[in-house]
Every structure is written in C-alpha cells, then in structure tokens.
N, C-alpha and C positions, 0 to 999 in steps of 0.2 A: 563594357566598363563594369567593375564590381568592387567598388570601394568598401573596405572592411575596417581600416584603421584611421583614426584621427591622431596625428602627431602634433602636439602643441609645444612649441619652443617658448620658454618663459622670457627669453630675450634679456633686456636690460635688468640687472638684478635689483636696482633701486628705482623701481617704477611703480605705478598703481596697478599693474597687471595682476599681481598676486591678490589684491583686493577685489578686482573684477572677477577673477576665477573663484575666490572665496564666496562672493555673493551669488554667483551662478550655480556652482556645484553644491553649495550647502542646501539648495532647494531641488536640484535636478542631478541625479547620478545615472539614471537609466538612459541608455542610448542604443540605437540599432547597430552602432559601430563600437569598436574597442578604442578607448581613449587612453592615450599615453602622453604624459608630460615629460619634457626634457629640460632639466635645469638642476639647481642645487636643492636637494630635498630639505636639508636642515634650515637653510635660509628661508625657503618657502614656508616651512612649518613655523619658524620663528616669527615671520611676518603675519601669518594667519593668527597666531596666538595673540600678537599685539592688537590685531583688529577684531579679536573675539570670534574667529571662525575655526571650526574643526572639521577636517576632512580625513577620511580613511584612505591611506595611500598604500598601494602594493608595489614595493620596489622590485624591479626586474633587471636582468642583464641580457635577456634575449626575448624574442617575440613569443616563444613557446610558453613562457610563464605569464604572459599577459592574460588578464581575465576581463570578462564582460561585466558591465554594471558595477564597476569599481574603478577608481582612478589609478592607473598604472604609472610608474615613475622610473625613468632612466636618470640616475644620479650623475651629475657633472661636478667635478671638484671645483671649489671656489672658497678662497679665504676672505673673511670679513670680520669686522669688529662689532658693528651694530646692525640690527635688523633693517633699519632704514638709514641711508646715508646719501651723500652727494654723488652724482654721476661723475665718473672719471675714466681715464684710459686704462685704469687697472683692471677693468672688467672685459677688456677687448679679447683676451685669450679665452676667457670663459665663454663669452658669447660665440666666438668662432668655433670653439669645441662643441657647443650645443648644436650649431648649424651643421657641422661636419658629421656629428653623430646621427642627426636626423637624415641627412642625405645618404649616409652609408646604409641606413636601415631601408630607405626607400628604393635604392638602386636594385635590390633583388626582385621586387614586385611593384613596379611603379604605378600600375593601374589600381592597386589595392589601397593606396595611401592618399590622404588629404593632409596637407601641411598648413597649420596655422602658426604664424609667428607673432609673438608679443612685441610691444614697442621697443625700438632700439634708438639710441642717441646717434644720429648720423655723424655729428661732430666728433664724438669720442670713439665710436666704433669704426665708421667708414673712413674717417680722416681724409676726406676729399679724394679718395681713390675710386669711389663709385658714386654715381648720381643718387642712388637710393638702394633699398633692399631688393627692389624689383630687379635692378641691374646687377646687384651682388649675386643673387641667386641664378640669374641668367649666365653669368660668367662661371659660376661654380658648376653648372650643369651643361656647359658648352652650348647654350641656347642662343640663337640669333633671332633678331626681330621680335622680341617679346612685346606684349601689348598690355598696357594698364587699363583695367576696366573698373570703375567705381559702380558697383551693382546695387540696384534696388529693383524689386520685381515690377514696379510701375514705370520707373525711368532710370536708365543707366547713362553714364557719361564716360568718355574716353579722350584723353589728350594725345595728340600726335607727338608732341614733345613733352617730356616729363620734368625732371628736376634740373632745368638749365636756366641760366640768367636770360631775362627777356631780350637782351641785345643780340642773343644768338638764335632766337626762335625762327626768324625769317629764313636764315641760311640752312636750317635743319629740316624744314618741311619740303616735301617733294611729291610728285605724282606717284612714284613707286611706293613710298612709305604710306601715303594715304590709302592707296588701293590695297596694299598688303594688309594693313591694319584692319580695315573694314572687312575684308574677306575672312580674316581670322576670327573677328568678333562674330560675324554671320555664321561661320562654321561652329563656333562654340555654342551659340544659341541653339543651333539646329541639332548638333550631336550630343551635347551635354545637358542643356536645359530643356530640349524638346520644344522650343518656342520659335515663332517666326519673328523676324526683325523688321522694323521700320525706322530707317536712319534719317536723321537731320544732321547736316554738316554746317558748321559756322565759318564765317569768313575770318580773316586775320585782322584786317584794318577796320577802324571805326566806320560803321555804316556800309562795310564792304567796299569802301572807296579809298583812293589814295591820290595824292598830287604827284607822286613819283611816276616816272615813265614806265616802270615795271609794276604791274598789278599782280599780286599773288592770287587774287580771286580769278582774274581772267586767264592767267598763264599756268596756274597749278591746280587750284581747287575745282574750277568748272570742268577742265579736261578730265580730272580724276572722276568726277561725278558721271561724265559721259561714258568713261571706260566701265565703271561699275554698273551703270544701267544696261550696257550691252551684255554684262554678265548676269543679268536678271536680278540685281540687287535693288531692293525697294529703298530709294534714297532721294532726298530733296535738299536744295540749298544752292549756293551758300546763303545763310541767313545772318543778319546783323546780330551780334552777340548781346548788344545792350537791351534789346527788347524781346529776344527769342523766348526767354524762360517765363513769359506770361502764361497763365493757365490755359488760355484758348489755343496757344501754340503747342505746348508740351503734351497735351492730351492726344495729339495726332501721331506721336512717335514714341518708341520705347528705348531708343539709343541715340544720344547726341554726341557727335564727335567735334571736338574743338581743336584749335591749333596749339594751345599751350595750357599748362597745368591749371592755373587759377581761373582761366576763362571758363572752365566747366566745373572745377571742384568747389569753387565758392558758391555758385548757385545750388549745386546738388546738396551741399551740406546745410545750406540755409533752408532748403525745402524739406529735407528728411532728417535733419539733425544727426543723430548717431545711428539711424536705421539705414545704414549703407555699409558695404564692405568692399575692400580693395581686392580684386581678383587679378592674378597674373596669367594671361593667356599666352601659350606657346611653350611653357615648361613641359617636361615629360610627365608631370603629375599636377594635380590641382593644388594651387597655393592661394591662401586667403589671409588677409590681414585685417583685423578689426580697425575701424576708422578712428583711432586715437593714438596719441604719442605717449611718452613716458610720464608726462604731467607731473613734474617734480614739485610744482607749487602745492599740489594736493596730496603729496606723499604721506602716507600714514594717517590721514585725516578721516578715512572711511566715508568720503563724500563723492566718490567717482561713480559715473553712470555706466552700467554694464550693457546698455542697450545694443551697442554695435557687436559685442561678442555674442549676445543672445541672438541677434539677427544672423550672425555667421553660423551658429549652431543650427538654427532653424533651416537655413539654406542647405547645410550639409545633410541634415536628416532627410531632405527631400530627394537627394541624389541616390541613385541605385548603385 
C-alpha cells in the first residue's frame, strides 16, 4: 500500500464542513500526501469569506496539475443564491456528481487514494434508497459485506447491523455475518494499521438473557465466538452491553463488536467525543468520514468543533 492522495468530498453544500475545513487548513497546509477537495469552489470561497477564513486553492482538472503543500480543487457545478441556506433535495445531483468524480479518479489507482467525505443529509440525498453513505459507496463500487468501524486508537467499535430500525435487528444478525465482519476487522488491523486485535463481543438481549425460546446469544453469538477462536482470533463474550463500557472492562480490549448501531456508537461518542472516525472496511480504497453531520443548527455561526476531522487527518498521516 502506498497512499499518495487525499480526496475530500465537500458533501452537503449547506453544512458546517466548510467551517471545519477553514479552521483546520488555515493552520495546517503541509501534508505528506496531496490534498484535493471536490465540490463547488465559488460556494466554498463564499462560505469561508463569511466565516473570515482565507485559503489558497489550486483549481485542477486532472491529477497531473495537483500540487503538494497546497489545497487542490476539483470544481463541481452548483447553482445557489446564498452562501448559507437550508438543506434541500436541490443539492442531490451536485452531491452525486461529487461522489462520481471522486470514484472516477480513484478507479485508476485505488491503492493511492484515501477518500474523506463531508457530511450528507440522508433524508435529502439518499431519500431512503440506501441505509447510509457506507452502503451508498458499497453499491457504487460493487462491494459486498462492507463493515463499519468507528475508530479510535485506544478503543474502536463496530455494529453488526448499521442504519436499520431496531425491530429488524434480530433478523439481520447471523453467524456468517458476525464471523465475516470480525475477520475483516482483524485483517484491517493487521494489514493496514499493523496492530494486533483483542475483540469483545456484546450480546443482543438485556443481560444476554431472553424469555423467548430462541436465544440469539446461545444460538448465534456464542457459536460465532467458537468459530472465531478456532481461527485464532482473540475474542471474548458475549458481554452484557449495559455494563461493558466501564473502564475496568474496556481496558482489556481494543475492538468492541455490538449487534446494532446505537449499542456501540452511543458509548464510543460519550467516551471520546469527536476524537473518533468512521472507517468503511471492505471497499477497494480507504474511506473515512469525520464523526459529525451537516449540523444545520450551527450553520454559519463559526462554533463547530473540528476535532474529528483533525483526528482523521492524523490517522491518515500515519498511513504509509
């Protein structure tokens, strides 16, 4: 692996991401890798001007013109009236064009690119056709069995099911999915991060118990653990989710696998705040999303926290 370029899709045009980039790049422009933003240059500049940030941008239409230690920019057409406005479906084609441009660039040399995407309104952009951007990118790249990992160097979490209603979770977990997901995470830590893994897996039911005849812990989760142990994976559980994230427990592991989204994302965000990033495992390239949404409430107010983007960039700089 020899990553050389960081592609940053600006995403939702009316979000706090321009502010976050302004805060970060106004202080740091040097990088080991070539940085390329993809979005509407005029809107980006208009938003930065309102927020009192100024960045030097090198507009390009091919990689040959991209320069190091300066922010390169692929311009995507977008019509707008105000620098900051309400999120609507009018931005759908613009966002899709931004993703398509990035993916077309990446196709030629997948191992040289890291993709960061800014926040996107799922309601306005995905329109219930995809569970999330993780699944959107998987479909776009013909990827199967993608894995969501919320990464912090001390402790990471991964949900077996992602953005689905709770009433469907029990039907979507299986031995095959648990085993495949954990093997992929283990391989990612080994091949990309050069780290060893110590997995903890959570149960589905409160206290890992149920009054139903069918127990997910006994019939799905425990057999999955046995399969993984035979494959030499360092794993323990299932643990009751309500008490697992106590300090004395989490210090023993560096990856926690839960059965559904909020079971593991709520505690990880509580513990690390914005110092965590969303990594999609299984794509033909590295994809990272800073851990924040469009945040329309704080739009244009210059009060957003850039910590997650900073953490994403620190993570990327460590990759070879």
